[in-house]
C-alpha positions, -999 to 999 in steps of 0.1 A, spaced: 149 -238 -675 135 -211 -697 98 -201 -699 77 -172 -710 50 -158 -732 55 -144 -767 31 -124 -787 37 -101 -816 14 -84 -840 33 -97 -870 63 -120 -873 82 -95 -894 67 -64 -879 67 -71 -842 97 -66 -819 118 -93 -805 110 -99 -769 143 -99 -751 147 -117 -718 160 -98 -688 178 -130 -675 215 -128 -683 232 -162 -686 269 -168 -686 288 -197 -701 312 -215 -678 334 -230 -704 338 -232 -742 310 -251 -759 277 -251 -777 245 -234 -766 214 -256 -773 177 -253 -766 150 -279 -763 114 -270 -758 89 -290 -737 60 -268 -748 57 -243 -777 33 -215 -787 6 -225 -812 21 -201 -838 57 -214 -834 87 -194 -822 120 -179 -834 149 -176 -810 183 -159 -811 211 -151 -786 224 -116 -779 257 -107 -763 262 -76 -742 265 -51 -771 233 -67 -785 250 -85 -813 236 -119 -824 256 -149 -813 254 -179 -836 223 -183 -857 185 -177 -854 166 -210 -849 130 -217 -856 106 -242 -839 72 -251 -852 45 -259 -827 50 -297 -831 88 -296 -825 88 -302 -787 117 -323 -777 138 -312 -807 172 -299 -796 187 -272 -818 221 -255 -816 219 -217 -813 257 -212 -812 287 -234 -815 321 -231 -797 311 -201 -775 339 -190 -753 337 -195 -715 326 -165 -695 304 -152 -723 273 -133 -711 241 -136 -732 204 -132 -732 177 -150 -752 154 -131 -776 121 -146 -788 97 -138 -816 64 -153 -826 66 -170 -860 31 -165 -873 13 -131 -870 -18 -150 -858 -35 -130 -830 -59 -159 -821 -32 -186 -818 -32 -192 -781 -14 -205 -761 15 -181 -765 35 -197 -738 67 -217 -741 89 -237 -717 122 -255 -723 158 -263 -712 189 -245 -723 223 -260 -721 254 -239 -721 
């Protein structure tokens, strides 16, 4: 399970909010994410490895895309450590809720 709160002054201006939870793959495979709740303004997600390089591709979810599974990275080697990074899509400062919750498979 993943959950949190994302808020940025502007989608292109605000920093990525990087999780402090390090996850590690157990075997080669895809890393997917499905949200059960999303921020009103939508969310952008990417994976970072230990040297802070992006793994796979950045994915975007609009507020109405709950239940939609997206692949963040394909064929990731086993024993790969990574963290999630989140960014608000819309620079709206009155778009609460800013919270999200979902399930990540790796």
